[in-house]
N, C-alpha and C positions, 0 to 999 in steps of 0.2 A: 156058499152064498146066500142061500135061503136064510140061513140062521142070522147073517148080517142084517137083512132086512126085518127079520123079527126083533132083533135088539136094537136097531137103529132108532126108532121112536123112543126109546126110553133115554138114549143118549142126547138126541134132541131137545128134550125137555129139562135134562140136566140143569140146574141152578149152580153155576160157581160161585163160590163163597170169595170174599175180598176183604181186604184190609186198607188198601190203597187204590186209587184211579186205574194205576198202571197195572194193577193184576187182572183188568178185565179185558176182553177182546176189543178190538176197535169197532166203534158204534154201539158199543155198550158202556155202561157205567157203574160205579161202586153206589149202591144208594144206602140210607140210613140203616137199613136191616144187614148190610155187609154181604149183598147179593149182588151179583151183575145181572142189570136188566137192560134192556133195549132202549136206545137214546130217543125212540119214538114217543116215549112217555112223558117227555118234557113239553111242558106248555109256556108260553111267555110270562105267565103268573105263578106257574108251580115246578118247582126242582126239588126232588127228594135225594139230593145227593150226600153221600157222606161228609158229615162236617160242615154241611150246607155250602160247599165250596162250588157252587154252580158255576162261576166266572172265572176260577183259577186256571192257570196255564195247563194243568195236568189234565184237568176236567176237558178243555176245550181241544186237547190233543185227542181224547176219547171222543166226543161229540163235536164233530167238525161243524154241523149245521145247527148250532144250539140256538134254538127260538127263545131261550129264556132271556128276560131284558138286564142286562150286565150294567147297571147304571154305575156300580162302584169302580170299573174299571175307567171308564169313560171320565168319571170325575177325578181320578187319581191322575192321569195323563193330562187333562186339560187344567188342572189347577197349577202345574208346572208352568204351562203357556200362559195362563192369566196372570199368574205370579211375577213372570218375566216382563210380560207386556205393561201391567200397572208400573212396575218399577220404572221402566224405560219413560212410560208417559209422565211419572212423576219428576224423574230426573230431567227431561226435557222442559217441561213447565218450569221446574226450579231455575235451571239453567238460562231459560228466556227472562224469567222474572227479577233474578239477580243482577245477571248481566245487563238488561236494559235499565235497572235502577242505577247501578254503579255508572254506566256511560252517561246517563242523563243528569245525575247530581254530582258526582265526582269528576268527571271530564267535561260536563256541561255541553254535550252533543245534542242535536236537535233532529227531527224527522226520522227516516231510515235508519241514520246513523247510530242510533241509540241500540240497535239490535248488536248482540254480542258478535264480535268478529265478522263485522259486516263486509269488510274488504274480502276475506276468503269466501264467503258465501256468494259475492258477485263474481269472483274469478273461478269459481268452481265449475260452471260449465265449460270453460276454457281449458282448466286442467284436466278435466276427464276426456275431453276432445283430443289434447295432445298425448294423453296417456294412451289412449285408443290408437292414434296414427302411429306413437312410437313402437307399440306392440305388433301393429300390422306390418311395420318396416322392417321389424327384428324377424317376423316369421318368414319373410320373403326371401 
């Protein structure tokens, strides 16, 4: 047992070599020198991970509390949301403008009736109320 305590400090200082993030133990990561180092070395502005992948899923599995600012992940996910939102808004505006133009000049309507599908939008509240009451009666 005494031999174990004499040799243990050598093993504790052993630096494991790696080629991928998964080859390191949890709470350590593979740095640019291909050695596993502690995740505490990461700062919000500095991360020396292998292949500069400080924000990849493999890296985040190793270092759960990653203080590094991962702007590229936020941008990728939010671009999809912004693209959908922009498309929806542009479609809605086009629908209102084209429908109103058609109702005003082709059908000669005036006031609120120039809005496209005016009767549907006026009846929507009642249709929703009927749908909810039907669903509640069906569940009883």
